[in-house]
C-alpha positions in Angstrom: 106.1 101.8 93.1 102.3 102.2 93.5 102.8 105.0 96.0 105.4 106.6 93.7 103.0 106.7 90.7 100.1 107.9 92.8 102.2 110.8 94.0 103.3 111.5 90.4 99.6 111.5 89.3 98.9 114.2 91.8 101.4 116.6 90.2 99.8 119.5 88.3 99.2 118.7 84.7 99.8 114.9 84.8 97.3 113.0 82.6 98.7 109.5 83.0 102.0 107.9 84.2 103.4 104.4 84.2 106.4 102.7 85.6 107.5 99.8 83.5 110.2 97.2 82.9 112.4 98.4 80.1 113.4 95.0 78.8 109.9 93.4 78.7 107.7 96.5 78.3 105.5 95.2 81.1 103.9 97.8 83.4 104.8 97.7 87.1 102.5 100.5 88.3 100.1 103.0 86.7 98.0 106.0 87.7 95.9 108.5 85.8 93.6 108.4 82.9 94.2 107.5 79.3 96.6 106.3 77.8 96.5 103.2 80.0 99.4 101.3 81.5 100.0 98.8 78.8 100.0 101.5 76.1 102.4 103.8 78.0 104.7 100.9 78.8 104.8 99.6 75.2 105.5 103.0 73.7 107.9 104.0 76.5 109.9 100.8 75.7 109.9 101.6 72.0 111.0 105.3 72.5 113.7 104.4 75.1 114.9 101.6 72.9 115.3 103.8 69.9 117.1 106.5 71.9 119.4 104.0 73.5 120.3 102.4 70.1 121.1 105.9 68.7 123.2 106.8 71.7 125.2 103.6 71.3 125.7 104.0 67.6 126.9 107.5 68.0 129.3 106.4 70.7 127.6 108.5 73.4 127.2 105.8 76.0 125.0 103.0 77.2 123.0 104.6 80.1 119.3 104.7 79.9 118.4 108.1 78.3 116.1 110.7 79.7 113.8 112.5 77.3 111.3 115.3 77.5 109.3 115.4 74.3 106.7 118.0 73.3 103.8 116.9 71.2 100.9 118.8 69.8 98.8 118.8 73.0 101.0 117.0 75.5 104.5 116.6 76.9 106.1 113.2 77.5 108.7 112.5 80.1 110.7 109.3 79.9 113.4 108.5 82.4 115.0 105.7 84.5 113.6 105.2 88.0 116.5 105.9 90.3 117.7 102.9 92.3 115.7 100.4 90.2 117.8 99.0 87.4 115.8 98.3 84.2 112.7 100.2 85.4 111.6 103.5 83.7 108.9 106.1 84.0 106.7 107.3 81.1 104.6 110.3 82.1 102.2 112.3 80.1 101.6 116.0 81.0 99.0 118.4 79.6 100.5 120.9 77.1 99.8 123.8 79.5 102.3 122.3 81.9 105.8 123.8 82.0 107.8 120.8 80.9 111.0 121.8 82.8 109.1 122.4 86.0 107.4 119.1 85.6 110.8 117.4 85.3 112.0 119.0 88.4 108.9 118.0 90.3 109.4 114.4 89.2 113.0 114.5 90.4 111.8 115.7 93.8 109.5 112.7 94.1 112.5 110.3 93.6 112.9 110.3 97.4 109.5 108.5 97.6 111.0 105.4 96.1 112.0 103.0 98.9 115.0 100.8 98.2 115.8 98.7 95.2 113.1 96.8 93.3 112.7 93.1 94.3 114.1 90.6 91.9 
């Protein structure tokens, strides 16, 4: 996971990124500047939890949602880490970054993840 987040941090426009445990909100790996790992993990857990609850209440399924959120000066990308149940990514991109291109670049890095998480 450390290698994965280091590679993510090298993408154009990445300010900070964190891989975290969705159930506990604890960070697994982090790279980049502020916001830090604990803050990204905590807020990522809250955002994904809210989206998951809404999805279930609307009868749209139980899968971990993927979200691309545009804020005033940044974009947030939240998504499950493929092959690692219960682990998610929360990445912050600079506003000048094309959010859809950023999402595609992150998907391309999924190959960098080696095998399932221990546990």
